[in-house]
N, C-alpha and C positions, 0 to 999 in steps of 0.2 A: 161826672159820675165815675166812681172808682169801684170796680168789681170786687166782690168778696173773695176770700180764699176758702175753697171747700175743705172742710175737715170733718172728722167724726167727733162731734161735740159730746163731752161728758158732763160738764157743769158750766153754765153760762154766767154764774155769779162772778161779778167783777169785770166782765168783758168791757163794759163802758169805761170803767176806770183805767183798764189797761190801754184802751184806745186813746183816751184823752191824754194820759200820761205820756205815751209814746208820741202822739201828735205834737204835744207841747215841746218835748225834747227835740224832735226832729225839725220842727218849724223854727225854733229858736236858733238852731244850728245853721240851717240852710236858707231860711226865709222863702222856701218853695212849698206852698200850701198843698199842691197836688202830690208832690213826692212825699210829704209828711203824711198825707192821708193814706197813701199806698202802704207805707211802713206801718202806720197805726192799724190799718185794716188787717194786715198780716200778723201783727203782734197780738191783737185781740183774738184773731182766729187761733193762734197758737195757745193763748191763755185758756180757751174753752176745752182744750184737749186734756187738761189736768183737772184735779179736784181742788176746790177752794178758791181763795182769792190770791193773796200775796204769794203763797207757796206755788201757785200755778204760773206766776210770771217768770218768764225766761231771763236768764242773765245774757249778756251780750254774745258770748260764744255759742250758747244754745240757740239763740234766736238766729244767728248767722247760719248755723247748720240747717235750721228749719227753712230759712229763705233759700238756701242752696238746694234743698231736697224738694221744695214746693214746685 
């Protein structure tokens, strides 16, 4: 079980795509499924704070700031 990251959601469109994309990237890099799920959960949480799909996906620097502030 990987706990979710609480956020004020604005638009959940694309959250699943954000999750699986982040999971795949992290898992391919580390081969650690639990760590990849943690990152993917946080990435999907961040994605729902914006509007739309691709434009709500964070770049690496923005996501690192989100992780630091969470």
